[in-house]
N, C-alpha and C positions, 0 to 999 in steps of 0.2 A: 423404549421397549414396552410392550404390553403383553402380559401373560393372561391366559384364561383357563378356567376349568368349570365343571358342572357336576353336581352330584344329586342323587334323589333325596327327597324329603319324606321321611317316615312319620308316623303318628304315634310313636311309642315313647317319646321322651316327655315326662311330666314336669320336670324341674328346669325347663329350658330358660325361663325368664331369669331365675336366680343365676343360672350358669352364664348367660350372656352379659349380665350386669356386673359380674365379677371382673374387676380390672386386672387381676393377676392372670386371667386366662388368655391364652394366645391363639387358641383354635376355636373355630365355630363348630358347634355340634350339629349333627344331622338331626333335625327336629320336626315337629309338626308344622303344618302349613301356616297357621295363625301366628305362632310365635316367631317363625322365620321372617314373616312379613314385618312383624313388630321390630325385630332386630334390624332388618335391612333399612327400616324407616326411622330409626332412632334419632330423635331431634338433636341430641348432643353430638351426633356424628355427621349430620347433614345440614347444619346451620338452620335450625328451626324448620326443617323440611323444605328448604328452598330448592335443594337438589333431589327432589322426589318426583318422578314422572310415571304415570300409568299409561300403558299401551293396551287399547281395547278394554280398559277399565278405568274407573275413577280412582285417583290416587288417595282420596279420602275414604274410600270404601272398597279397597282391593280384596280383602278376604271375603266380604259379602258377595261381591261381583263374581269371584271365582267359584264360590259355593253354589251360586245360582246356576252356573253352567254345569257343574258336577251333578246337581240334582235334576236338571233338565234332561240329562242323558243317563241318569241313574248309575253314576260311576263315582261313588263317594268313598270306596274302599281302597286298600292297598296304597300304592305310591300316590301321595297327594300333590306333588309338584316337584320342581327342580330348583335348586339353589346354586347360583354360580357367582363367580367374581371375575373382574377384569382389573388387573393391577398394573400401574404405570411406573416407569423408572423415575426415581426421585428427581424433582425439578424439571421434568420434561414437559409436563402439561399443567395448565391452570385448571381449577375446579370446573369452570365453565366449559372448557374444551373437553375435559374428561367426561363430563355429563353428556355433552353433545355426542361424543363418540359412543358412549354406552347406549344412548337412545338409537343411534344408527345401527349398531351391532344387533340390538334386540329386534329392531324392525326387520333387518335383513334375515335374521335367523327364524323369528317366530311371528312377526307382525301379521302375516297372512292368515294365521289360524289360531294363535294362542294369546291368552292374556298374560301380560308381563308388567311387573313394576320394576323400574330402574332407579337406583339410588346411588349417590356419590358420597363416600365417607371421607372426612377430612381429619380424622382423629389420629392418624399415623403420619410418618414422614413420606410415605408413599400414598398419593391420592389413588383411591381405588373405587370401582363400581361394584355393586351387588345387583344380581338379577334374581327375581323369584318368578318362575314360569309355571302356570297352571298345567297340570298333567293331562287335562282333557281339552280337546279342541272345541272352540266355540262354533266352528264351521260345520263339523259333522260328527263330533263326539268321540273321535278316535283318540286313543292314548298316545302320548308322545313317547317315542322309543329312542333313548339316548344310546345309540349303537356306536361302533367304531367309526362308521362312516359319518355320523353326526358329529362325533368328536373331532374328526378330521375337518369337516366343513366349518365347525366353530373356529378352529385354529386358522384355517385358510381365510375365512371372512374377516377375522380379527386382523390378520396380516395385511389384507387388502386395504382396510380402513386406515390402519396405521400408516401405510404408504401414502394414502391420500392426504394425511395431515403431516407428512414428512417426519414421522416418528420411526424410530428403529423398530425392528421386529425380530422374532426368533428365527434364525436361519435353519436350525435343526429342530424338527418337531417330532421328538421321540417320546412315547409314553411308557412303553415297557421295553424290555430287552429285545433288540432286533426288530422293533416295530416302528416303521417310518411312515409318517403321514403322507408325504409327497408321493411315495411309492404306492401307498394304499389308494390315493386319489387317482392314480394313473392306471390301475388295473381295470379289468372289464367289469365295471359296476354300472349302476343306473346312470350316473353322471356321464361316463364315457359313452355308453350306448346312446344317450340323448344327444350328445354332441355329434356323434356320427350320423344320427337321424336328421338333425338340423342341416348338416352339410349335404346330405342326400336331397332334402327338400329344396335347398337353395339351388343346387345343380339342376334340379328337374322342375324349376318354376320359371315362368316367363315374366312375371311381375310380382310386386309385393303381396297383393291380394291372392295371387295364385300360390305364393309361398304359404300364407295362412291356411288356405284351403288344403294344400298338400299336407301340412302338418296335421290337420284334422282328419284327413283320410288315413294318416298313419297312427291314428288313435291318440293324438295329443290335444289337450286343451291349451289354448294360447291366450294369455292375459297381458294386455298392454296397460301400464299404469305409470303416470309421471314420465312418459316418454321412454320407458324401458319395458322389455319383454320378459315374461316368465312363462314357462311351459310345464305341463304335468301330464305324464302318461296315464291312461285310464286304469292301468293295473298297479299304479303306484300312488302313494299318499302325499308325497312332498312336491311342492313347486320348486323349480330351479330357475333362478334369475340368471339368464344366460350371459348377459354382459359381465356380471360379477364373476360368474363361474368360469367362463371360457375366454374372456378378454375382449379387446376392442374390435376384433373382427365380427363380433356378434351384437354390436349396436344396431339400432334400426337403420341409421344412415349407411352403415357398412353392409348391411344385408341388402339394401337397395343396390349398392355399388356392385356387390358380388353377383347378384342376380343378372345384372347387365353385362358384367365382364366375363364371368365363367363360361366356358364352352358348353353349349347345350348338349345334353345327353339325356333327353327327357323320357320318363316312363309314362306309359299310357295309364289311364284310369284303371283299366283291368289289371295291369301289372302292379300298381300301387295297392289295389285290393288284395292281390295274391301275396304281396310282401307283408301287408298288415296281418293277414290271416296266419302266415307262417310265424311272424314275430309274436303274435298273441299266443300261439301254441308254445313257443319257447318260454314266454313269461309264465304261462299257467301250468305247464307241465315240463319242467326241465329234465325229467327222467324218462320222457317219451323218446324212444330211439328215433322214430320217424321225424319228430319235431327237431330234435338235436341235429339230425343229418341235414335237414333243409336249412337250418340256421348255420350249420358248419360250412356248407358249400357256398353260402352267401358271404360268410366272414372271410374265408380264405381267398375270396375273389377269383375263384376258378372261372367265373363268368362275370361280365362287366356290370350286370344289373341284378335285380332281385332273383331268387330261386324260381325257376320255371321248369317245365318238362323238357329239358334238353336231352338229346341222346348222349350216351357216354362216349367221349372222344378217345382217340388213340392215346393221347397224352394221359387222360384220366385212367385208362386201362393200365398203362405203365406204372402210374402211381399206386394203383391198387395192388399190382404184382409186387412192387417193392414193399408195400405195407404188409402183405402176407409174409414175405420173406423176413421182414423185421420182427413180426410176431413169432415166427418159428425160431429165430435166433434168441428172442427173449425167453421162450419156453426152454430152450436148451440151456440158457444161462441160469434159469431157475433150478433146473435139475442139477447142474454143476454146483450151484450154491448149496443146496440141501445135502448133497453127497460129500462135498469136499471143503466148502468155505464157510459153513454155518458156524457162528461164533460159539465159544465155550459158554457154559452156563454161568449164571451170576455168581461171583465170588462173595463169600460172607465171612467177615473177620470180626472176632469178638475179643475185647480186652477190657481192663478195669481202669476207671478213673478214680483218683484219690486212693490208689491201692494201698492196703494196709491200715487205712484210717477208718474211723467210725462212719465216715460218709462214703465209703467205697461203694461203687455201683458199676454195672455193666454198660458198655457202649458197643453198638453194632454198626458196622459199615457194610452196606450192600452195594457192590460195584458191578455194573453191567458190562464193563470192559469196552463200552462204546462211548463216543463223544456225546456230551449232553450236560444238563445243569446238575449242580450239586445242591441238595436241599437238606437242611438240618432240622430234625424233629426232636422235641424233648417233652417228657410228660412225667407226672408224679412229683412235681415240685412241692405241692401241698398234699399231705397224706389223706386228708378227708375230702378229696375231690376225685373219687374213684373212676368216673367215666373217662377222665383223661388218660390215666395209665392203662385202663382196660382197653380203651381204643388203640393205644400204642401197642399193647400185646397182640391185638388182632392184626395190626399193620405188620408187625414183626413176623407173624405166622403166614399172612396172606399176600403181602405186597412183594412184587418182583419187578424191579426196574428193567426196562428194555434199553434205555439210554441213560447216561449219566450215573449219578451216585446218590444214595440216601444214607445219611448218618442219623442214627436213632439211639437216644438215651431214654428207655421206657420207664425206668424207676429212679428218677433223679435223686429223690430223698427217700431212700429205702427205709430208714428208721421211722420216719414220719408215717409212711404207708403201713408199716407193721403196727404202729400205735394208733392208727386211724385218727390222726389229728393233724392240724395244719403244719406244725413243726416237729422236729425231733425233740428228745428230752432236754437238749440244751436251750430250747426256746428261740433259736435263730431262724428268722424267716428267710428262706433261701431266695425268694423272689424280691428281696431288698438288699441282697448281698453282692450283686455284680458291680464292677468287674472282678470282685474277689481280691484275695491277697495270698501270695505264695507262702508267707510266714504267719498267716492268720489261723483262725479256728478251722476245724475240719470242713464246715460248710463253705467258708471263704476260699479254702484251698481247692475244693471241688469246683466252685464257681470260676476260679482263676483258670483251672485246667479246661473247663468248657469253653471259655473265651479263647484260650490258646488253640483249641481244636478248631473253632470257627475261623480264627485268623489264618490258620494253616491251610484249610481247605477252601476258604472264600466262597461259601455257598451263595446262591442267588437270593435265598430267603431263609429266615429262621422262623420256626413255628413252635409255640409253647402251648401245651394242651391243658386247660384248666376247667373249672366249673364255678358257677355262681349259685347263691342260695335261692334266689327267686328269679322272676323274669325281669327283663331290662326296665329300669326306671322305677321298680317297686321297692320302696324303702332303701333307695340308693344302690340296689343290686345291678350288676352288669351281666347277669346270666342271660343266655340267649343273644349273645353278641359276638362280633369279631372285632378285636382291638387292633388297630393298624398303627404301625410305628411312625417315625418322624422322617420318612423319605417321600418325595413327591411320587416316584415311580410306584412305591408301595401303596399309596393312597389310590392312584389310578387303577392299579391292578385289583385292589380291594373292591372297587365298584363292580367290576366284572365278576369277581368271585362271589360277592354277596348276591348278585342277580342269579347266578347259576345255582347257588345253594338254596335260595328261597324258592326257585322254580322246581327243585327236586325234594323239597322238605315235606311234601304231602300236606295234610291238614293241620300240622302243628304250627304254632306262632312263628312268624318270620323272624329271622335274625336281624339285629340292628348293627350299625357300624359305630364304633367308639374310637376316639382319637387321643385318649389320655392315658397312656401306659405310665405307671408310677416310676419315679426315679429309683434306681437300684434294681429294677426288673430286667430280665433278659431282653425283653422287647425293647425297652427304652435304650439300654446300653448298646445293643447290636445296631439299632437304627441310627442313634444319635452319634455314637463314637466311631462306629465302623462304616456307616453309610449303607448298611445292608437292609433290604426290605424285611420287615418283621411283622408277625401276626400272633395274637394270642386268642385262642379259641375258648369261649366261655359258654358251655352248655348250662341249662337250668336244672337244678336238682328238684324242681317241682314236677318234672317229667319222669316216667319210668326209666330204670337203668338201661334196659335194652334199647330204648329210643335214644337216650343220650349217647350211648356208645356208638350206635349207628350214625348219629349226627357228627360225632368226632371223626369217624372214618370218612363220611361224606365230605366234610369240609377239607380235610387233608388231601383227599384225592382230587378235589376241584382245584386246590392250590397247585398240586403237581401238574395238573393239566394246563392251568393258566401259565405256568412258567416253562412249558414246552417239554416236559418230561414224558416219555413214552413208558408205559408200565402195564403190568398185568395184575389184577386183583383176583386171587383165587377164591372160590367159595369157602364159606366157613366150614370148619370141621364138622362132619355129620350132616351138613346141609346141602 
């Protein structure tokens, strides 16, 4: 079995070298490009660099080679690259085979456009590969976009290669709740459209060269290398290796065979030009009604070939009449819904945790009454981190779930908040007290009741709202970061959350991703002991209060969105 993952490399961690040399650490930090390359190429883990290979770069000067590309295209800011791994089942591969597989995977994924260094580490029971990919293409300077589709392609390519080497592979490729890679790869995306276009070209070609010319007329670039074909549409950035992506029917030999065997139904040059024009309209302007109509009538195969100026048939007229009738019925349904079936407003329940004790605090449950995820929010653990509980106060006032349920504890440590200090007068750090104790001190009892609440409602994720003194990496601070818990699904979701947050964070410093929640914290306990995705928000106290509060709200709402909750965020009072 081989598992894979990839995450962005930021340039904000200054103590990376000390971190990766610490033998007690079990997780790799998201780091700057230079230090990530150093980690991946560590001689103690690669048998004196025997298992280090550079693709499109020299393994002895990887960082310098990558920086030359960045400087050539003037793209040296923001995400520096991507750091990934490929881990194998214990005893299933030798180091030589593992490294060979890693090189093949890197070539398949990025070898056409990006610089990559591949290393094989032997310091654990599980032989594993590391990849460091330059974020800037050496071919045309575009930045690599690690999207859901790329994530699916990485998993799919990995599985294909594992099968070639008779290795086991993951049958179920699920990254987040209800997200399936195989289903994603089968919906109408670039890959599916390309396969359909290749089939059209084969069916409408008389020989192999005619097939190549037909693909070019359909606005594709065709590349033949090492006896295999890759294609790329003019409006897209990525090459698709068709044999790997679509199977044996798309080898060069089988394309020859299919051209000879399939029943001719050839389009004229004029028709191909018309097809290409309509398809380009669809790619370039998906919101154009005219372009969408032309593409639609081609897709539903009302006609055998590409869209042309056909008269509307009687059958089409009937379909239009039925469509109008369906629209009228839909409108009537909407009216009935709003008059009679509209759900009741959100229910809001308030009760006390640790009631009667010095640690007593309010808990709020906002239930939409509709099926959806449950998300647990907590703030005010440390009384001298005000942006967290002020952000929670805003969420309590403004947030209305449309699906699912929100559980919110806005002032977890009320006494510490009143004293404006990290702990209450008893000196107990609440974020080191989990899972708590029913017969312990007031803070431990409160922590135990919070854990009971989480176990009862089984939220899809837990969010703890905090602050750091400084920016991430400055004097050991983790301010301006999102700390992710110890679940794989949480880490994968965190990558998307981080990307969304940083794209909406204006001109303020980007948030970093941290992976080391302390033992005894809510984050560590919920993720490690209960298997629930957990996140700790750490805004930086170097920024103005209003900015930090808005960042807290921004991150929480992006987390809600990531986990599929529908909600309404009302405007601030007076705003």
